[in-house]
MARKE-456417 format. One record per residue: residue number from 1; x, y, z of N, C-alpha, C in turn; chain. Coordinates in steps of 0.05 Angstrom, whole numbers, plus 5000, padded with zeros to 4 digits. Example, Ala and Ser with C-alpha at 12.3 -4.5 7.8 and 13.67 -1.06 7.14 Angstrom:
BEGIN
{1,{5264,4886,5156},{5246,4910,5156},{5264,4934,5156},A}
{2,{5257,4955,5142},{5273,4979,5143},{5258,5001,5157},A}
//
This chain:
BEGIN
{1,{5039,4648,4514},{5035,4661,4488},{5039,4691,4490},A}
{2,{5049,4703,4469},{5053,4732,4469},{5027,4747,4470},A}
{3,{5027,4769,4484},{5003,4786,4486},{4997,4798,4459},A}
{4,{4973,4793,4447},{4967,4802,4421},{4959,4832,4419},A}
{5,{4956,4844,4443},{4947,4872,4443},{4971,4891,4438},A}
{6,{4967,4911,4422},{4987,4932,4417},{4980,4956,4434},A}
{7,{5000,4964,4450},{4995,4985,4470},{5007,5012,4462},A}
{8,{4994,5033,4470},{5005,5060,4468},{5028,5063,4487},A}
{9,{5049,5076,4479},{5073,5080,4496},{5075,5109,4504},A}
{10,{5076,5114,4530},{5079,5141,4541},{5109,5146,4544},A}
{11,{5120,5164,4529},{5149,5169,4529},{5158,5182,4556},A}
{12,{5140,5193,4571},{5147,5204,4597},{5153,5183,4618},A}
{13,{5145,5158,4612},{5152,5135,4628},{5168,5116,4611},A}
{14,{5194,5121,4608},{5210,5105,4589},{5214,5076,4596},A}
{15,{5209,5069,4621},{5213,5041,4629},{5188,5024,4622},A}
{16,{5164,5033,4629},{5140,5017,4624},{5120,5029,4605},A}
{17,{5123,5055,4599},{5106,5068,4579},{5078,5073,4589},A}
{18,{5073,5074,4615},{5046,5077,4626},{5038,5106,4627},A}
{19,{5012,5110,4624},{4998,5135,4632},{4991,5132,4661},A}
{20,{4989,5154,4676},{4982,5153,4704},{4961,5173,4711},A}
{21,{4941,5164,4727},{4921,5182,4738},{4919,5177,4768},A}
{22,{4920,5199,4784},{4919,5197,4813},{4891,5206,4822},A}
{23,{4878,5188,4838},{4851,5194,4847},{4850,5196,4878},A}
{24,{4846,5220,4889},{4842,5222,4918},{4817,5208,4927},A}
{25,{4817,5194,4949},{4793,5180,4959},{4771,5200,4965},A}
{26,{4746,5192,4959},{4723,5209,4965},{4723,5218,4994},A}
{27,{4720,5244,4998},{4720,5256,5025},{4708,5283,5024},A}
{28,{4698,5292,5047},{4687,5319,5049},{4708,5339,5057},A}
{29,{4729,5330,5071},{4750,5348,5079},{4776,5332,5082},A}
{30,{4796,5336,5064},{4795,5355,5041},{4775,5345,5020},A}
{31,{4762,5365,5007},{4741,5359,4988},{4751,5343,4964},A}
{32,{4739,5319,4959},{4746,5303,4936},{4722,5285,4929},A}
{33,{4715,5284,4904},{4692,5267,4897},{4700,5238,4891},A}
{34,{4726,5232,4891},{4735,5205,4888},{4732,5193,4861},A}
{35,{4729,5209,4840},{4725,5198,4813},{4743,5212,4793},A}
{36,{4750,5198,4773},{4765,5209,4750},{4756,5194,4725},A}
{37,{4756,5207,4702},{4750,5195,4677},{4776,5188,4663},A}
{38,{4780,5162,4656},{4804,5153,4643},{4796,5142,4616},A}
{39,{4810,5151,4595},{4804,5143,4568},{4823,5121,4558},A}
{40,{4811,5099,4549},{4826,5080,4534},{4822,5087,4505},A}
{41,{4843,5097,4492},{4841,5107,4465},{4840,5085,4445},A}
{42,{4845,5060,4453},{4845,5038,4435},{4818,5026,4430},A}
{43,{4818,5002,4418},{4794,4988,4411},{4789,4962,4426},A}
{44,{4805,4959,4448},{4804,4933,4462},{4808,4938,4492},A}
{45,{4794,4923,4510},{4798,4927,4539},{4827,4921,4547},A}
{46,{4836,4937,4566},{4863,4934,4577},{4862,4932,4607},A}
{47,{4881,4918,4619},{4884,4916,4648},{4897,4941,4659},A}
{48,{4896,4943,4685},{4908,4967,4699},{4925,4958,4722},A}
{49,{4943,4975,4730},{4959,4971,4754},{4951,4992,4775},A}
{50,{4940,4982,4797},{4928,5000,4817},{4947,5001,4842},A}
{51,{4952,5024,4852},{4967,5027,4877},{4952,5045,4896},A}
{52,{4944,5033,4919},{4929,5048,4939},{4949,5055,4961},A}
{53,{4950,5080,4969},{4966,5090,4991},{4948,5097,5014},A}
{54,{4952,5085,5037},{4935,5089,5060},{4937,5116,5073},A}
{55,{4919,5121,5093},{4905,5100,5108},{4877,5094,5096},A}
{56,{4869,5069,5101},{4842,5060,5095},{4830,5047,5120},A}
{57,{4804,5052,5124},{4790,5039,5146},{4776,5014,5135},A}
{58,{4763,5018,5111},{4750,4996,5098},{4722,4991,5108},A}
{59,{4706,4976,5093},{4712,4966,5066},{4715,4989,5046},A}
{60,{4732,4985,5026},{4738,5006,5006},{4731,4995,4979},A}
{61,{4719,5012,4963},{4710,5003,4936},{4726,5018,4915},A}
{62,{4738,5003,4896},{4748,5014,4871},{4729,5004,4849},A}
{63,{4718,5023,4834},{4697,5016,4815},{4702,5028,4788},A}
{64,{4699,5012,4767},{4695,5023,4740},{4665,5026,4737},A}
{65,{4655,5050,4742},{4626,5055,4741},{4615,5050,4713},A}
{66,{4631,5054,4693},{4622,5051,4665},{4616,5021,4659},A}
{67,{4633,5003,4668},{4629,4975,4662},{4617,4960,4685},A}
{68,{4613,4973,4708},{4602,4961,4732},{4619,4939,4743},A}
{69,{4646,4943,4742},{4665,4924,4753},{4675,4935,4780},A}
{70,{4679,4918,4800},{4686,4927,4826},{4710,4911,4837},A}
{71,{4727,4924,4853},{4746,4911,4870},{4740,4922,4898},A}
{72,{4737,4903,4917},{4732,4911,4945},{4756,4904,4962},A}
{73,{4766,4925,4976},{4788,4921,4996},{4775,4919,5023},A}
{74,{4777,4895,5035},{4764,4891,5061},{4781,4897,5085},A}
{75,{4808,4897,5081},{4826,4902,5103},{4834,4931,5105},A}
{76,{4846,4938,5128},{4855,4965,5133},{4882,4970,5121},A}
{77,{4889,4995,5117},{4916,5003,5110},{4924,5025,5130},A}
{78,{4948,5024,5140},{4957,5043,5160},{4968,5069,5148},A}
{79,{4966,5090,5163},{4977,5116,5155},{5007,5117,5162},A}
{80,{5021,5137,5153},{5048,5142,5162},{5047,5146,5193},A}
{81,{5065,5131,5207},{5063,5130,5236},{5090,5134,5249},A}
{82,{5090,5148,5272},{5114,5153,5288},{5107,5146,5317},A}
{83,{5125,5131,5330},{5121,5123,5358},{5147,5129,5373},A}
{84,{5144,5135,5399},{5167,5140,5416},{5176,5114,5429},A}
{85,{5202,5108,5427},{5215,5085,5439},{5225,5092,5467},A}
{86,{5219,5075,5487},{5227,5082,5514},{5245,5060,5527},A}
{87,{5248,5037,5515},{5266,5016,5525},{5279,5001,5502},A}
{88,{5304,4992,5507},{5318,4977,5487},{5336,4957,5500},A}
{89,{5341,4935,5486},{5360,4915,5495},{5370,4898,5472},A}
{90,{5393,4885,5475},{5404,4868,5454},{5415,4843,5466},A}
{91,{5405,4820,5457},{5414,4795,5468},{5418,4775,5444},A}
{92,{5443,4766,5441},{5449,4747,5420},{5440,4756,5393},A}
{93,{5446,4781,5387},{5440,4794,5361},{5410,4797,5356},A}
{94,{5394,4797,5377},{5366,4802,5374},{5359,4826,5391},A}
{95,{5349,4847,5378},{5341,4872,5392},{5312,4870,5401},A}
{96,{5307,4879,5425},{5280,4882,5435},{5275,4912,5442},A}
{97,{5255,4924,5430},{5248,4951,5436},{5219,4953,5446},A}
{98,{5214,4973,5462},{5187,4978,5471},{5179,5007,5465},A}
{99,{5153,5012,5461},{5143,5039,5454},{5124,5048,5476},A}
{100,{5122,5074,5479},{5105,5085,5500},{5075,5081,5495},A}
{101,{5068,5076,5469},{5040,5071,5462},{5040,5047,5443},A}
{102,{5016,5036,5439},{5013,5013,5421},{5025,5019,5394},A}
{103,{5043,5001,5384},{5058,5007,5360},{5043,5000,5334},A}
{104,{5025,4980,5335},{5010,4973,5311},{5025,4957,5291},A}
{105,{5048,4945,5299},{5065,4930,5280},{5056,4901,5277},A}
{106,{5064,4889,5254},{5060,4861,5249},{5087,4849,5240},A}
{107,{5090,4823,5243},{5115,4810,5234},{5119,4815,5204},A}
{108,{5143,4822,5197},{5150,4827,5169},{5149,4856,5161},A}
{109,{5139,4874,5179},{5140,4902,5173},{5168,4912,5170},A}
{110,{5172,4930,5151},{5198,4944,5149},{5195,4972,5161},A}
{111,{5210,4977,5182},{5208,5002,5197},{5235,5015,5200},A}
{112,{5234,5040,5208},{5259,5056,5212},{5262,5063,5241},A}
{113,{5285,5057,5252},{5292,5064,5280},{5313,5086,5280},A}
{114,{5309,5106,5296},{5328,5129,5297},{5330,5138,5326},A}
{115,{5353,5151,5332},{5356,5164,5358},{5369,5146,5379},A}
{116,{5371,5120,5374},{5383,5102,5394},{5413,5098,5390},A}
{117,{5422,5104,5366},{5450,5099,5359},{5456,5071,5350},A}
{118,{5481,5065,5344},{5489,5039,5335},{5488,5018,5358},A}
{119,{5480,4994,5353},{5472,4982,5327},{5442,4982,5322},A}
{120,{5427,4998,5337},{5398,4997,5335},{5386,5011,5311},A}
{121,{5398,5034,5304},{5386,5051,5284},{5387,5040,5255},A}
{122,{5368,5047,5239},{5367,5039,5211},{5341,5028,5203},A}
{123,{5340,5019,5178},{5316,5005,5168},{5317,4976,5174},A}
{124,{5297,4965,5188},{5298,4938,5198},{5272,4924,5193},A}
{125,{5273,4897,5194},{5249,4880,5190},{5240,4869,5217},A}
{126,{5215,4873,5223},{5204,4863,5249},{5202,4832,5248},A}
{127,{5215,4820,5268},{5216,4790,5269},{5194,4779,5287},A}
{128,{5187,4793,5308},{5166,4783,5326},{5153,4807,5340},A}
{129,{5129,4802,5350},{5114,4823,5364},{5103,4810,5390},A}
{130,{5120,4809,5411},{5111,4796,5436},{5087,4808,5449},A}
{131,{5085,4835,5448},{5062,4849,5459},{5056,4873,5441},A}
{132,{5034,4887,5447},{5026,4910,5431},{5045,4934,5433},A}
{133,{5064,4932,5452},{5083,4954,5455},{5112,4945,5453},A}
{134,{5117,4920,5446},{5144,4911,5443},{5147,4896,5416},A}
{135,{5171,4897,5405},{5177,4882,5381},{5207,4876,5379},A}
{136,{5214,4858,5362},{5242,4850,5359},{5251,4851,5330},A}
{137,{5277,4853,5327},{5290,4851,5300},{5319,4844,5304},A}
{138,{5333,4836,5283},{5360,4828,5285},{5380,4851,5282},A}
{139,{5402,4851,5297},{5424,4870,5295},{5448,4858,5307},A}
{140,{5472,4864,5296},{5497,4853,5305},{5510,4872,5325},A}
{141,{5516,4862,5349},{5529,4879,5369},{5532,4864,5395},A}
{142,{5545,4877,5413},{5549,4865,5440},{5523,4866,5455},A}
{143,{5519,4846,5473},{5495,4845,5489},{5492,4870,5506},A}
{144,{5467,4880,5508},{5461,4903,5524},{5436,4896,5541},A}
{145,{5438,4899,5567},{5415,4893,5584},{5391,4910,5576},A}
{146,{5368,4898,5577},{5343,4913,5571},{5339,4935,5591},A}
{147,{5335,4960,5581},{5331,4982,5599},{5323,5007,5584},A}
{148,{5323,5029,5597},{5313,5054,5586},{5329,5063,5562},A}
{149,{5316,5074,5542},{5329,5085,5518},{5309,5103,5504},A}
{150,{5319,5123,5491},{5301,5143,5478},{5306,5143,5448},A}
{151,{5285,5138,5432},{5288,5138,5403},{5261,5140,5390},A}
{152,{5261,5136,5364},{5236,5139,5349},{5233,5116,5329},A}
{153,{5208,5106,5327},{5200,5085,5308},{5182,5099,5287},A}
{154,{5188,5095,5261},{5171,5105,5240},{5165,5083,5220},A}
{155,{5142,5084,5208},{5135,5066,5186},{5111,5077,5171},A}
{156,{5106,5065,5148},{5082,5072,5132},{5087,5097,5115},A}
{157,{5065,5105,5100},{5039,5091,5100},{5040,5065,5085},A}
{158,{5020,5047,5091},{5018,5022,5076},{5011,5028,5047},A}
{159,{5021,5011,5029},{5013,5011,5001},{5003,4984,4993},A}
{160,{4982,4983,4977},{4971,4958,4967},{4971,4961,4936},A}
{161,{4985,4942,4923},{4987,4943,4894},{4971,4920,4882},A}
{162,{4955,4926,4862},{4937,4906,4850},{4942,4907,4820},A}
{163,{4951,4884,4809},{4955,4882,4780},{4932,4866,4768},A}
{164,{4914,4879,4753},{4891,4864,4743},{4897,4847,4719},A}
{165,{4922,4849,4709},{4930,4832,4686},{4935,4803,4695},A}
{166,{4951,4800,4716},{4957,4773,4726},{4944,4768,4754},A}
{167,{4928,4788,4763},{4914,4786,4789},{4932,4782,4813},A}
{168,{4956,4793,4811},{4974,4792,4834},{4969,4816,4852},A}
{169,{4975,4812,4878},{4971,4833,4898},{4995,4834,4916},A}
{170,{5004,4859,4922},{5028,4862,4939},{5021,4883,4961},A}
{171,{5028,4876,4985},{5025,4895,5008},{5053,4904,5017},A}
{172,{5058,4930,5014},{5085,4941,5021},{5107,4925,5007},A}
{173,{5101,4918,4982},{5121,4904,4965},{5123,4875,4969},A}
{174,{5107,4864,4988},{5109,4835,4994},{5083,4821,4984},A}
{175,{5087,4797,4972},{5065,4782,4961},{5050,4766,4983},A}
{176,{5065,4755,5002},{5054,4736,5021},{5033,4751,5039},A}
{177,{5008,4741,5038},{4987,4752,5055},{4973,4776,5044},A}
{178,{4982,4787,5022},{4970,4811,5011},{4942,4806,5000},A}
{179,{4938,4783,4988},{4912,4777,4975},{4890,4777,4996},A}
{180,{4896,4773,5021},{4876,4772,5042},{4864,4800,5047},A}
{181,{4876,4821,5037},{4865,4848,5040},{4841,4852,5021},A}
{182,{4837,4834,5002},{4816,4837,4982},{4794,4817,4988},A}
{183,{4769,4825,4980},{4747,4807,4980},{4754,4782,4962},A}
{184,{4743,4759,4969},{4750,4735,4954},{4742,4737,4925},A}
{185,{4718,4748,4920},{4708,4750,4892},{4709,4779,4883},A}
{186,{4725,4784,4863},{4728,4811,4852},{4726,4810,4821},A}
{187,{4721,4833,4809},{4718,4834,4780},{4744,4840,4765},A}
{188,{4765,4848,4780},{4791,4853,4767},{4788,4873,4744},A}
{189,{4783,4898,4752},{4776,4920,4734},{4794,4922,4709},A}
{190,{4780,4928,4686},{4793,4934,4661},{4785,4962,4652},A}
{191,{4799,4973,4633},{4791,4998,4620},{4781,4990,4592},A}
{192,{4756,4998,4586},{4744,4990,4560},{4747,5014,4540},A}
{193,{4745,5008,4514},{4749,5030,4495},{4731,5054,4500},A}
{194,{4743,5078,4499},{4728,5102,4506},{4733,5110,4535},A}
{195,{4715,5127,4545},{4717,5138,4572},{4707,5118,4593},A}
{196,{4723,5116,4615},{4716,5099,4637},{4716,5116,4662},A}
{197,{4694,5116,4677},{4693,5131,4703},{4702,5113,4725},A}
{198,{4724,5120,4738},{4736,5104,4759},{4730,5118,4786},A}
{199,{4719,5103,4805},{4712,5114,4832},{4728,5101,4853},A}
{200,{4734,5116,4875},{4750,5106,4897},{4737,5116,4923},A}
{201,{4726,5097,4940},{4709,5105,4962},{4715,5087,4986},A}
{202,{4721,5099,5009},{4726,5084,5034},{4702,5087,5052},A}
{203,{4685,5066,5055},{4661,5068,5071},{4666,5074,5100},A}
{204,{4690,5067,5110},{4697,5072,5138},{4708,5099,5144},A}
{205,{4713,5115,5123},{4726,5141,5127},{4716,5160,5106},A}
{206,{4692,5171,5109},{4680,5188,5089},{4685,5217,5093},A}
{207,{4696,5225,5116},{4698,5253,5122},{4725,5264,5115},A}
{208,{4747,5252,5124},{4773,5264,5122},{4794,5245,5111},A}
{209,{4787,5228,5093},{4806,5209,5082},{4828,5223,5066},A}
{210,{4853,5213,5070},{4875,5224,5054},{4887,5202,5037},A}
{211,{4873,5179,5034},{4883,5157,5017},{4882,5165,4988},A}
{212,{4899,5153,4972},{4899,5158,4943},{4900,5132,4928},A}
{213,{4889,5133,4903},{4890,5111,4885},{4905,5120,4860},A}
{214,{4927,5106,4854},{4943,5112,4830},{4936,5090,4809},A}
{215,{4928,5099,4785},{4920,5081,4763},{4941,5084,4741},A}
{216,{4955,5062,4735},{4974,5061,4713},{4962,5044,4691},A}
{217,{4963,5054,4666},{4950,5040,4645},{4963,5047,4618},A}
{218,{4957,5031,4597},{4964,5037,4570},{4940,5030,4552},A}
{219,{4932,5049,4535},{4911,5043,4515},{4920,5020,4498},A}
{220,{4900,5004,4489},{4907,4980,4473},{4890,4976,4449},A}
{221,{4903,4964,4429},{4890,4958,4403},{4894,4928,4397},A}
{222,{4872,4916,4386},{4874,4889,4376},{4869,4890,4346},A}
{223,{4889,4884,4330},{4886,4887,4301},{4866,4867,4290},A}
//
């Protein structure tokens, strides 16, 4: 059925018409109280699209303090990360790289390789993680014996997107496994008519968090 709510359209976002509010996570340095007041100018509750940009230690709370609705993020989110590559090899179009320190990767991560040259460099998808300092991905080229090489691995920061309209969750743009970052039972925050105080707090990182919460919304009316 068609959505009966009539929404305000923000002309500065010609594609979706959303208003946007960015909330830095509560922290003492850099100083942020982790709250913003968001007004739903309409007469009916509306859903929101939330985007969290890491790092998060967790558990992390997103709260509509006005309505006492909560979303709890139980999993971690990684910061922007750079690691030094010290070995590389290519066998049957499968690249194996190693890093000098623990890389923190998981299967499915999209990462950028630089400094090794062709065919290693570029944006690639991690296929396997044999150890905490090795990983593999696909590339087309002649076989190269595994040995010393100098390059850089970069990835992140992680982003977690939460759509409270259809309750979908995406981690770095991927649906599979993203829901596991959230507590099983959540309130799926809405914005109610009038002012709503939205809070963003990471219990595991109260001193120097640099995480942000982006709230996209449209005021709504029900005739």
